[in-house]
C-alpha positions as CSV (number, residue, x, y, z in Angstrom):
1,M,126.3,64.8,19.3
2,H,123.7,67.6,18.6
3,H,124.4,69.3,21.9
4,G,128.2,68.8,21.5
5,I,128.1,70.5,18.1
6,R,126.0,73.4,19.5
7,M,128.7,73.8,22.2
8,I,131.5,73.8,19.6
9,E,129.6,76.4,17.6
10,G,129.3,78.6,20.7
11,R,125.5,78.4,20.7
12,Q,125.2,76.4,24.0
13,F,127.1,76.1,27.3
14,R,127.9,72.8,28.8
15,E,125.5,73.2,31.7
16,A,122.6,74.0,29.3
17,A,123.5,71.0,27.2
18,I,123.4,68.7,30.2
19,E,120.1,70.2,31.3
20,Q,118.6,69.7,27.9
21,L,119.9,66.1,27.8
22,Q,118.2,65.5,31.2
23,A,115.0,66.9,29.9
24,D,115.1,65.0,26.6
25,V,116.1,61.6,28.2
26,P,115.2,61.7,31.9
27,G,116.0,59.0,34.4
28,F,119.7,58.5,34.4
29,P,122.2,59.4,37.1
30,Q,123.5,63.0,36.9
31,E,127.1,62.0,36.1
32,R,125.9,59.9,33.1
33,Y,124.7,63.0,31.2
34,G,128.1,64.6,31.5
35,A,129.9,61.4,30.5
36,E,127.7,61.0,27.4
37,L,128.4,64.6,26.5
38,D,132.1,64.1,26.9
39,H,131.9,61.0,24.8
40,A,130.0,62.9,22.1
41,L,132.7,65.7,22.1
42,A,135.4,63.1,21.7
43,R,133.6,61.6,18.7
44,I,133.2,65.1,17.2
45,D,136.9,65.7,17.5
46,E,137.6,62.4,15.7
47,E,135.0,63.1,13.0
48,Q,136.4,66.6,12.4
49,V,139.7,65.2,11.3
50,G,138.1,63.4,8.4
51,V,136.0,66.4,7.5
52,L,139.1,68.6,7.6
53,V,140.9,66.3,5.2
54,R,138.0,66.3,2.8
55,R,137.8,70.1,3.0
56,Q,141.6,70.4,2.3
57,K,141.3,68.2,-0.8
58,M,138.4,70.4,-2.1
59,I,140.4,73.6,-1.4
60,A,143.5,72.2,-3.1
61,A,141.4,71.3,-6.2
62,A,139.7,74.7,-6.2
63,R,143.1,76.5,-6.0
64,E,144.0,74.9,-9.4
65,L,141.0,76.6,-11.1
66,D,140.4,80.1,-12.5
67,V,139.1,82.7,-10.1
68,V,135.4,82.3,-11.0
69,N,135.3,78.5,-10.7
70,A,137.7,78.4,-7.7
71,V,135.6,80.8,-5.7
72,F,132.4,79.0,-6.8
73,A,133.7,75.7,-5.5
74,V,134.3,77.0,-2.0
75,Y,131.3,79.4,-2.0
76,H,129.0,76.5,-3.1
77,F,130.4,74.3,-0.4
78,N,129.9,77.0,2.2
79,S,126.4,77.7,1.1
80,R,125.3,74.2,0.8
81,Y,127.2,72.1,3.3
82,S,129.2,74.2,5.8
83,R,126.4,74.4,8.4
84,H,125.3,70.8,7.8
85,V,125.5,68.6,10.9
86,C,128.1,66.3,9.2
87,E,130.5,69.3,9.2
88,Y,130.7,69.0,13.0
89,G,130.6,72.7,13.8
90,L,133.5,73.7,11.6
91,G,131.5,76.4,9.8
92,P,132.2,78.2,6.5
93,I,135.6,78.3,4.9
94,P,136.8,82.0,4.6
95,L,137.3,82.8,1.0
96,A,140.0,85.3,1.7
97,D,142.0,82.7,3.7
98,V,141.8,80.3,0.8
99,F,142.4,82.7,-2.1
100,G,143.9,85.8,-0.6
101,D,147.3,85.0,-1.9
102,L,146.0,84.3,-5.4
103,Y,143.4,87.0,-6.1
104,T,142.6,90.5,-4.9
105,P,139.7,91.0,-2.5
106,E,137.8,92.7,-5.3
107,Q,138.3,89.6,-7.6
108,I,137.1,87.3,-4.8
109,A,134.1,89.5,-4.0
110,E,133.1,89.7,-7.7
111,A,133.5,85.9,-8.2
112,A,131.4,85.3,-5.0
113,A,128.7,87.6,-6.2
114,R,128.6,85.7,-9.6
115,A,128.6,82.4,-7.7
116,D,125.7,83.6,-5.6
117,A,123.8,84.6,-8.7
118,L,124.4,81.3,-10.4
119,I,123.3,79.3,-7.3
120,S,120.2,81.4,-6.9
121,E,119.2,80.8,-10.6
122,G,120.0,77.1,-10.3
123,I,117.7,76.9,-7.3
124,R,114.9,78.8,-9.1
125,M,115.2,76.5,-12.0
126,G,114.8,73.5,-9.8
127,Y,111.2,74.4,-9.1
128,G,110.3,74.5,-12.8
129,P,110.1,71.7,-15.4
130,W,113.3,69.7,-15.6
131,D,115.2,69.5,-18.9
132,W,118.9,69.0,-18.0
133,D,120.3,69.8,-21.4
134,A,118.1,72.9,-21.9
135,D,118.7,74.1,-18.4
136,M,122.5,73.7,-18.8
137,D,122.4,75.5,-22.1
138,H,120.5,78.4,-20.4
139,L,123.0,78.6,-17.5
140,R,125.9,78.5,-20.0
141,Q,124.5,81.5,-21.8
142,T,123.5,83.5,-18.7
143,H,126.6,82.7,-16.6
144,P,129.5,82.6,-19.0
145,G,132.9,81.6,-17.6
146,F,131.6,78.9,-15.2
147,S,132.6,75.3,-15.9
148,D,130.0,72.7,-16.6
149,R,130.8,71.2,-13.2
150,A,129.9,74.5,-11.5
151,L,126.7,74.9,-13.6
152,G,125.8,71.3,-12.9
153,D,126.3,71.8,-9.1
154,A,124.1,74.8,-9.1
155,L,121.4,73.0,-11.1
156,D,121.7,69.9,-9.0
157,W,121.1,72.0,-5.8
158,G,118.1,73.5,-7.4
159,R,116.7,70.1,-8.2
160,F,117.3,69.1,-4.6
161,F,115.1,72.0,-3.5
162,G,112.5,71.5,-6.2
163,R,111.9,67.8,-5.7
């Protein structure tokens, strides 16, 4: 699966993936490596369907929010999950594709910059003492306009890093 994902992402050619498989797990007939890689690619195709459905639900929910919280939802997903192995090589969701019909490029860029600042502060806070209520109050004051859901997501990510 790892080598299949690398192929889908354009980071590895089929021949290199097979060579690496042979080096990692030697001793099988040559054709077995290609068959296993083909099997992994088929599984990745199947798994991507479920991931795409989950992404579409998240995008639909985000499009119902105001610009700051909408962009945060997708920006947070992109930052935290889009390059995760369980995304099967799909990569980040382009903000302009999702919100280009709702907001101007300037509004999207400003909301993305604010989302980045919130995430960065949430991560920094995760390394300090943990007091959820006090931390949420601080984020509410320093990042007005974000919902408690967005603030909590940023703080939760910080706690993930800080544990």
